[in-house]
KEBASE-85277 format. One record per residue (C-alpha): residue in three letters; x, y, z; residue number from 1. Coordinates in pm, whole numbers, plus 50000, padded with zeros to 5 digits. Example, Ala and Ser with C-alpha at 12.3 -4.5 7.8 and 13.67 -1.06 7.14 Angstrom:
> residuo / x / y / z / num
> ALA / 51230 / 49550 / 50780 / 1
> SER / 51367 / 49894 / 50714 / 2
% end
This chain:
> residuo / x / y / z / num
> MET / 53110 / 52050 / 49172 / 1
> GLN / 53249 / 51771 / 49385 / 2
> ASN / 53220 / 51397 / 49340 / 3
> GLY / 53397 / 51305 / 49662 / 4
> SER / 53619 / 51000 / 49681 / 5
> VAL / 53568 / 50637 / 49772 / 6
> ILE / 53849 / 50452 / 49944 / 7
> ARG / 53892 / 50110 / 50099 / 8
> ALA / 53994 / 50147 / 50463 / 9
> GLU / 54133 / 49887 / 50699 / 10
> ARG / 53988 / 49822 / 51042 / 11
> GLN / 54153 / 49678 / 51347 / 12
> ARG / 53871 / 49430 / 51382 / 13
> GLY / 53649 / 49289 / 51114 / 14
> PRO / 53662 / 49319 / 50736 / 15
> ASP / 53775 / 49630 / 50548 / 16
> VAL / 53516 / 49897 / 50479 / 17
> TRP / 53439 / 50139 / 50199 / 18
> GLU / 53455 / 50504 / 50306 / 19
> PHE / 53319 / 50806 / 50125 / 20
> ARG / 53510 / 51131 / 50182 / 21
> TRP / 53416 / 51484 / 50084 / 22
> ARG / 53445 / 51846 / 50193 / 23
> GLU / 53172 / 52085 / 50299 / 24
> PRO / 53152 / 52430 / 50464 / 25
> GLY / 53167 / 52423 / 50843 / 26
> ALA / 53000 / 52657 / 51092 / 27
> ASP / 53292 / 52898 / 51060 / 28
> GLY / 53265 / 52911 / 50682 / 29
> LYS / 53581 / 52707 / 50625 / 30
> ARG / 53564 / 52384 / 50430 / 31
> LYS / 53586 / 52074 / 50645 / 32
> HIS / 53682 / 51720 / 50554 / 33
> ARG / 53401 / 51471 / 50617 / 34
> ARG / 53378 / 51096 / 50587 / 35
> MET / 53121 / 50824 / 50627 / 36
> ILE / 53131 / 50445 / 50615 / 37
> LEU / 52925 / 50303 / 50329 / 38
> GLY / 52958 / 49939 / 50426 / 39
> SER / 53201 / 49652 / 50454 / 40
> ILE / 53360 / 49474 / 50159 / 41
> GLU / 53126 / 49188 / 50237 / 42
> GLN / 52825 / 49417 / 50182 / 43
> LEU / 52970 / 49609 / 49887 / 44
> ALA / 53184 / 49384 / 49670 / 45
> ASP / 53378 / 49653 / 49482 / 46
> GLU / 53423 / 50026 / 49433 / 47
> THR / 53150 / 50035 / 49169 / 48
> ALA / 52897 / 49900 / 49417 / 49
> ALA / 53016 / 50151 / 49677 / 50
> ARG / 52973 / 50441 / 49436 / 51
> GLN / 52624 / 50326 / 49348 / 52
> ALA / 52539 / 50335 / 49717 / 53
> ILE / 52624 / 50707 / 49738 / 54
> ALA / 52433 / 50824 / 49431 / 55
> THR / 52165 / 50984 / 49649 / 56
> LEU / 52417 / 51144 / 49883 / 57
> ARG / 52605 / 51303 / 49595 / 58
> LEU / 52290 / 51488 / 49495 / 59
> ASP / 52280 / 51649 / 49838 / 60
> LEU / 52650 / 51734 / 49841 / 61
> ASN / 52606 / 51930 / 49520 / 62
> HIS / 52280 / 52088 / 49637 / 63
> GLY / 52214 / 52388 / 49416 / 64
> ASP / 52499 / 52314 / 49171 / 65
> ALA / 52448 / 52322 / 48798 / 66
> TRP / 52555 / 51956 / 48798 / 67
> LEU / 52209 / 51862 / 48922 / 68
> LYS / 52049 / 52004 / 48611 / 69
> THR / 52278 / 51832 / 48359 / 70
> ARG / 52255 / 51497 / 48185 / 71
> SER / 52437 / 51336 / 48478 / 72
> THR / 52127 / 51326 / 48698 / 73
> ALA / 51902 / 51045 / 48585 / 74
> VAL / 51546 / 50957 / 48681 / 75
> SER / 51681 / 50659 / 48877 / 76
> GLU / 51891 / 50892 / 49095 / 77
> LEU / 51592 / 51117 / 49156 / 78
> ALA / 51387 / 50809 / 49247 / 79
> ALA / 51657 / 50696 / 49492 / 80
> HIS / 51653 / 51039 / 49655 / 81
> TYR / 51273 / 51030 / 49678 / 82
> ARG / 51276 / 50682 / 49828 / 83
> GLU / 51522 / 50785 / 50097 / 84
> ARG / 51320 / 51092 / 50195 / 85
> GLU / 50963 / 50968 / 50146 / 86
> LEU / 50940 / 50590 / 50135 / 87
> GLU / 51173 / 50476 / 50413 / 88
> PRO / 51000 / 50267 / 50682 / 89
> ASP / 51036 / 50533 / 50951 / 90
> THR / 50847 / 50802 / 50760 / 91
> ILE / 50492 / 50838 / 50889 / 92
> TRP / 50327 / 51078 / 50646 / 93
> LYS / 50259 / 50797 / 50397 / 94
> THR / 50077 / 50478 / 50484 / 95
> HIS / 50235 / 50137 / 50434 / 96
> SER / 49997 / 50054 / 50151 / 97
> THR / 50090 / 50378 / 49970 / 98
> LYS / 50460 / 50299 / 50003 / 99
> VAL / 50409 / 49946 / 49869 / 100
> THR / 50201 / 50077 / 49578 / 101
> TYR / 50459 / 50343 / 49490 / 102
> GLU / 50744 / 50091 / 49504 / 103
> GLY / 50549 / 49862 / 49273 / 104
> TYR / 50490 / 50132 / 49014 / 105
> LEU / 50852 / 50245 / 49033 / 106
> ASN / 51003 / 49899 / 48999 / 107
> LYS / 50768 / 49753 / 48739 / 108
> TRP / 50687 / 50046 / 48514 / 109
> ILE / 50867 / 50377 / 48569 / 110
> LEU / 51231 / 50282 / 48627 / 111
> PRO / 51258 / 50010 / 48359 / 112
> ARG / 51144 / 50265 / 48100 / 113
> TRP / 51280 / 50596 / 48232 / 114
> GLY / 51546 / 50505 / 48490 / 115
> LYS / 51845 / 50587 / 48269 / 116
> TYR / 51690 / 50902 / 48121 / 117
> PRO / 51853 / 51231 / 48224 / 118
> LEU / 51594 / 51455 / 48386 / 119
> VAL / 51641 / 51721 / 48118 / 120
> ARG / 51546 / 51473 / 47845 / 121
> VAL / 51210 / 51367 / 47986 / 122
> ASN / 50933 / 51538 / 47789 / 123
> ALA / 50555 / 51535 / 47824 / 124
> GLY / 50478 / 51409 / 47473 / 125
> GLU / 50692 / 51098 / 47503 / 126
> VAL / 50557 / 51015 / 47848 / 127
> GLU / 50201 / 51058 / 47722 / 128
> LEU / 50254 / 50818 / 47432 / 129
> TRP / 50418 / 50566 / 47664 / 130
> LEU / 50123 / 50574 / 47906 / 131
> ARG / 49881 / 50509 / 47620 / 132
> SER / 50081 / 50202 / 47521 / 133
> LEU / 50066 / 50034 / 47863 / 134
> PRO / 49838 / 49729 / 47901 / 135
> LEU / 49677 / 49878 / 48211 / 136
> ALA / 49349 / 50032 / 48315 / 137
> LYS / 49321 / 50406 / 48274 / 138
> SER / 49310 / 50450 / 48650 / 139
> SER / 49644 / 50268 / 48686 / 140
> CYS / 49801 / 50478 / 48410 / 141
> ALA / 49677 / 50789 / 48589 / 142
> LYS / 49841 / 50673 / 48912 / 143
> ILE / 50171 / 50615 / 48731 / 144
> ARG / 50145 / 50960 / 48575 / 145
> ASN / 50075 / 51115 / 48917 / 146
> LEU / 50370 / 50935 / 49076 / 147
> MET / 50604 / 51062 / 48805 / 148
> SER / 50475 / 51412 / 48874 / 149
> VAL / 50539 / 51358 / 49245 / 150
> LEU / 50899 / 51260 / 49163 / 151
> PHE / 50963 / 51579 / 48965 / 152
> ASN / 50794 / 51794 / 49230 / 153
> HIS / 51027 / 51633 / 49482 / 154
> GLY / 51321 / 51717 / 49259 / 155
> MET / 51212 / 52081 / 49238 / 156
> ARG / 51165 / 52095 / 49615 / 157
> TYR / 51528 / 51992 / 49663 / 158
> GLU / 51650 / 52193 / 49362 / 159
> ILE / 51760 / 51878 / 49183 / 160
> CYS / 51565 / 51993 / 48878 / 161
> ASN / 51387 / 52313 / 48784 / 162
> ARG / 51082 / 52188 / 48593 / 163
> ASN / 50808 / 51927 / 48602 / 164
> PRO / 50729 / 51810 / 48248 / 165
> ILE / 50466 / 51566 / 48376 / 166
> GLN / 50231 / 51856 / 48451 / 167
> LEU / 50163 / 51872 / 48077 / 168
> VAL / 50091 / 51499 / 48042 / 169
> ARG / 49725 / 51421 / 47973 / 170
> GLN / 49593 / 51098 / 48118 / 171
> SER / 49230 / 51019 / 48189 / 172
> ALA / 49132 / 50806 / 48488 / 173
> LYS / 48783 / 50729 / 48354 / 174
> ARG / 48681 / 50366 / 48383 / 175
> LYS / 48663 / 50154 / 48070 / 176
> SER / 48376 / 49952 / 48214 / 177
> VAL / 48106 / 50003 / 48473 / 178
> PRO / 48197 / 49841 / 48808 / 179
> VAL / 47992 / 49541 / 48918 / 180
> ILE / 47737 / 49635 / 49185 / 181
> LEU / 47578 / 49341 / 49365 / 182
> THR / 47204 / 49374 / 49409 / 183
> ALA / 47022 / 49265 / 49723 / 184
> ASN / 46907 / 48945 / 49550 / 185
> GLU / 47263 / 48863 / 49439 / 186
> VAL / 47389 / 48915 / 49793 / 187
> GLN / 47113 / 48680 / 49917 / 188
> ARG / 47232 / 48411 / 49677 / 189
> LEU / 47591 / 48463 / 49788 / 190
> LEU / 47507 / 48442 / 50157 / 191
> SER / 47309 / 48121 / 50108 / 192
> VAL / 47622 / 47923 / 50015 / 193
> LEU / 47867 / 48073 / 50262 / 194
> GLY / 47978 / 47951 / 50603 / 195
> VAL / 47925 / 48157 / 50916 / 196
> ARG / 48263 / 48329 / 50892 / 197
> GLU / 48231 / 48430 / 50527 / 198
> ASN / 47861 / 48503 / 50575 / 199
> THR / 47937 / 48749 / 50854 / 200
> LEU / 48212 / 48919 / 50655 / 201
> VAL / 47999 / 48966 / 50342 / 202
> LEU / 47698 / 49087 / 50540 / 203
> LEU / 47920 / 49331 / 50729 / 204
> ALA / 48064 / 49464 / 50404 / 205
> PHE / 47719 / 49494 / 50250 / 206
> GLY / 47566 / 49662 / 50554 / 207
> THR / 47845 / 49911 / 50630 / 208
> GLY / 48027 / 49983 / 50303 / 209
> LEU / 48362 / 49950 / 50480 / 210
> ARG / 48678 / 49882 / 50280 / 211
> MET / 48834 / 49537 / 50309 / 212
> SER / 49132 / 49685 / 50496 / 213
> GLU / 48892 / 49839 / 50749 / 214
> LEU / 48686 / 49522 / 50789 / 215
> PHE / 48993 / 49313 / 50872 / 216
> GLY / 49119 / 49589 / 51101 / 217
> LEU / 48818 / 49564 / 51332 / 218
> LYS / 48852 / 49445 / 51692 / 219
> TRP / 48563 / 49345 / 51914 / 220
> HIS / 48596 / 49654 / 52133 / 221
> ASP / 48534 / 49865 / 51820 / 222
> ILE / 48178 / 49733 / 51804 / 223
> ASP / 47936 / 49905 / 52041 / 224
> PHE / 47643 / 49665 / 52059 / 225
> GLN / 47464 / 49882 / 52314 / 226
> ASN / 47454 / 50191 / 52094 / 227
> ASN / 47454 / 50000 / 51765 / 228
> GLU / 47758 / 50158 / 51603 / 229
> ILE / 48104 / 50060 / 51485 / 230
> SER / 48416 / 50270 / 51546 / 231
> VAL / 48657 / 50248 / 51253 / 232
> THR / 48996 / 50348 / 51392 / 233
> ARG / 49248 / 50148 / 51190 / 234
> SER / 49306 / 49959 / 50868 / 235
> ILE / 49535 / 49667 / 50793 / 236
> VAL / 49710 / 49611 / 50460 / 237
> PHE / 49962 / 49332 / 50399 / 238
> GLN / 49930 / 49257 / 50772 / 239
> VAL / 50061 / 49602 / 50862 / 240
> VAL / 49832 / 49808 / 51085 / 241
> GLY / 49793 / 50174 / 50996 / 242
> PRO / 49548 / 50464 / 50997 / 243
> CYS / 49234 / 50473 / 50786 / 244
> LYS / 49258 / 50600 / 50430 / 245
> THR / 49067 / 50923 / 50501 / 246
> GLU / 48949 / 51116 / 50806 / 247
> ALA / 48590 / 51059 / 50697 / 248
> SER / 48652 / 50684 / 50725 / 249
> GLN / 48704 / 50720 / 51100 / 250
> LYS / 48350 / 50837 / 51171 / 251
> PRO / 48128 / 50587 / 51360 / 252
> VAL / 47927 / 50358 / 51132 / 253
> PRO / 47565 / 50267 / 51221 / 254
> LEU / 47513 / 49901 / 51307 / 255
> ASP / 47187 / 49741 / 51191 / 256
> PRO / 47028 / 49525 / 51466 / 257
> ARG / 47017 / 49218 / 51240 / 258
> LEU / 47382 / 49269 / 51152 / 259
> ALA / 47453 / 49291 / 51524 / 260
> GLU / 47282 / 48952 / 51562 / 261
> ALA / 47510 / 48805 / 51296 / 262
> LEU / 47816 / 48944 / 51473 / 263
> HIS / 47695 / 48801 / 51806 / 264
> ALA / 47660 / 48460 / 51641 / 265
> TRP / 48011 / 48480 / 51495 / 266
> ARG / 48154 / 48591 / 51831 / 267
> ARG / 48000 / 48290 / 52002 / 268
> TYR / 48149 / 48062 / 51739 / 269
> THR / 48505 / 48200 / 51705 / 270
> SER / 48775 / 48112 / 51956 / 271
> TYR / 48889 / 48476 / 51965 / 272
> ARG / 48612 / 48673 / 52130 / 273
> ALA / 48796 / 48891 / 52387 / 274
> ALA / 48753 / 49269 / 52360 / 275
> ASP / 49102 / 49319 / 52218 / 276
> ASP / 49084 / 49028 / 51973 / 277
> TRP / 49046 / 49080 / 51600 / 278
> VAL / 48689 / 49023 / 51482 / 279
> PHE / 48827 / 48802 / 51203 / 280
> ALA / 49130 / 48664 / 51384 / 281
> SER / 49330 / 48398 / 51200 / 282
> PRO / 49382 / 48068 / 51385 / 283
> ALA / 49694 / 48013 / 51174 / 284
> ALA / 49845 / 48319 / 51345 / 285
> ARG / 49701 / 48208 / 51681 / 286
> GLY / 49475 / 48511 / 51678 / 287
> GLN / 49764 / 48756 / 51673 / 288
> LYS / 49673 / 48870 / 51322 / 289
> PRO / 49350 / 48882 / 51124 / 290
> TYR / 49276 / 48702 / 50801 / 291
> THR / 49353 / 48873 / 50471 / 292
> HIS / 49128 / 48910 / 50169 / 293
> LEU / 49368 / 48683 / 49978 / 294
> PHE / 49296 / 48401 / 50223 / 295
> PHE / 48922 / 48440 / 50178 / 296
> THR / 48950 / 48433 / 49799 / 297
> ALA / 49155 / 48111 / 49808 / 298
> GLU / 48936 / 47956 / 50078 / 299
> SER / 48618 / 48027 / 49881 / 300
> LYS / 48756 / 47848 / 49576 / 301
> GLN / 48877 / 47556 / 49788 / 302
> ASN / 48532 / 47509 / 49939 / 303
> GLY / 48353 / 47507 / 49605 / 304
> TYR / 48227 / 47867 / 49582 / 305
> GLN / 48344 / 47891 / 49222 / 306
> GLY / 48036 / 48079 / 49112 / 307
> HIS / 48118 / 48363 / 49349 / 308
> ALA / 48496 / 48367 / 49317 / 309
> ARG / 48487 / 48725 / 49188 / 310
> ALA / 48254 / 48851 / 49457 / 311
> PRO / 48533 / 48995 / 49679 / 312
> SER / 48642 / 49226 / 49394 / 313
> SER / 48286 / 49342 / 49324 / 314
> ARG / 48137 / 49641 / 49496 / 315
> LEU / 47874 / 49580 / 49761 / 316
> GLN / 47595 / 49833 / 49768 / 317
> PRO / 47536 / 49917 / 50138 / 318
> GLY / 47185 / 49923 / 50276 / 319
> HIS / 46876 / 49702 / 50296 / 320
> VAL / 47048 / 49474 / 50548 / 321
> GLY / 46720 / 49366 / 50704 / 322
> TYR / 46576 / 49270 / 50367 / 323
> VAL / 46883 / 49067 / 50276 / 324
> TYR / 46928 / 48897 / 50610 / 325
> THR / 46566 / 48796 / 50667 / 326
> SER / 46502 / 48668 / 50315 / 327
> SER / 46421 / 48302 / 50266 / 328
> ASP / 46737 / 48253 / 50058 / 329
> ALA / 46965 / 48410 / 50316 / 330
> SER / 46815 / 48197 / 50590 / 331
> LYS / 46970 / 47895 / 50420 / 332
> ALA / 47321 / 48012 / 50509 / 333
> LYS / 47530 / 47735 / 50658 / 334
> SER / 47526 / 47702 / 51034 / 335
> PRO / 47847 / 47689 / 51240 / 336
> GLU / 47814 / 47311 / 51262 / 337
> GLN / 47775 / 47278 / 50885 / 338
> CYS / 48080 / 47488 / 50807 / 339
> HIS / 48315 / 47374 / 51082 / 340
> SER / 48578 / 47260 / 50836 / 341
> SER / 48573 / 47581 / 50634 / 342
> SER / 48601 / 47798 / 50944 / 343
> ALA / 48889 / 47614 / 51108 / 344
% end
């Protein structure tokens, strides 16, 4: 086993740097001296900080050693190794939203409880009891359980550990309550108090069943008014554009003629109507980015839609667009002139 050494090295120009030095077999089989710069003394204040920065690297240097399976390797070190390999910005096999979600679960739940635990001490029974104690929905607990399993599978893949105790952890993902499904009449009532922008968004969600990330990811050239269909090619989460969640999501979506009329009306009203513009472009970003669902929630409350504040989190049942849009209640939706202030 080797721990390597950390030294403070002088430079001809600039501040001193921390170097990590170790030995590894070369192409000829002989052990070679290696070194790498960890950072300057301005970035890493002392040797302790420098050694913390190489925790992940040390796992690789001792790849296959018994050291990896002892009490020295903690869950936090495994998580650091996983982050470097799987969650770095340049990795493309996980979407941005997945990375953000994983980081959230790691930082808020997993590492505070298990970070200092040696891998060999993590057992299924204790993890199971901990999950049951969390003040979270069952689906969230299931996601935390699955992420912990992903961590241990990652450790086995790199021979950091030789078992995955999370495979024995039982955690149901069944909902505690039935999700709210808006009926056609409820959607009519909602549309009757919304401005043209919000009206178009809700009607589009109701008529297509698209996810919020897919709705805000639409551009005008994605909508084929001639053939009455919508091409869903991207999603946007936290203002980061990425692929759709599933391959099935990328199939063309039928466009109801009355929904097409609503989109035509919104296109005439919005300042961003070019083919490459976002359908729901944000004036605050000068059209360079679309709105987010957080903006619409806050805007709805600001404009007095308190009775429907929870509507964005409810599920819209797709279908019956013609019935909803041509109803007497829906026809009372605010015109562009009436909602100029709310659409600015």
